[in-house]
C-alpha positions, 0 to 999 in steps of 0.5 A: 036529539042533540047534535053533540051526541054521536050518531051511534048513540042516537041510533041505539037510543032510538032502537031502545026507545021505540022497541025496534030491533037492529034487524028492522033498521038494517032492513029499512036501510037495505044493509045486513044486520052485521053491517049495521052493527059494524057502523054502530060499533065504529068499525066502519063508517056510514056513507053520506047516503046511508047517513041521510037515510038513517036520519030520515028514518029516525026523525020520521019515526020519533 
């Protein structure tokens, strides 16, 4: 995935391409689906730790 693309866009593309649900990703990150949705909507920010975990999940499952 291109670095110029926002992390939110990358996550949405990942979920669409893999057929995974936000609920699955939230569970993997140890957060609620509501929290994940807020991150993806830009209403709250990813912590550095969660961002690294998220990128690890996306990159390991591509």
